Steps between C-alpha positions, in 0.01 A plus 500: 500500500803501725539501874387277777275500799636404841278447801556358845154350532389170346147642482624794290700262279188286453294808410763608246508154340119488489504839329726365229816683605716188483582204717553469873661266748221425747449269797275203424228614739465827306543361148301174523150655513578714196653205312199280584264771372700532178599861563871415529713223353798336662833540321847356552384244758829314463673810637296534817642671805493210744673574824353845541319542825293708730690627799389641834740748652457569867706598807732260681317193637600580857260796507249373245142588598265201516267658243784523245597135560133398465468689169819349356393148606152551354631630167755219470231237557250671268753525218598132540136394477392731219815530287709185550841492339465353151 
C-alpha cells in the first residue's frame, strides 16, 4: 500500500494509529492513556520533540479583555500542575 494520511488533529492521528494505519506523533496527554492501556506503544523515545509548546494567540495586551487574560492565566497554571516539563 502506498500513500499517507495527513491530519491536523491529534485526536484524528490517535484514531488512525489505533486503527492500525501507522504511527503518529502525539502529545503525552493524548497518548499516555492509550499507552497505559496497551492499545499503543511508544516508539523512538530518544527522538522526542522537546521544546514544542502550546501557544495562546490573542490581541495586543493594551486592549486585552480581562476574561481572555483570566483564561490564559488559568490554562498556564493548569498545564504547569498537570503536565510539568519533563
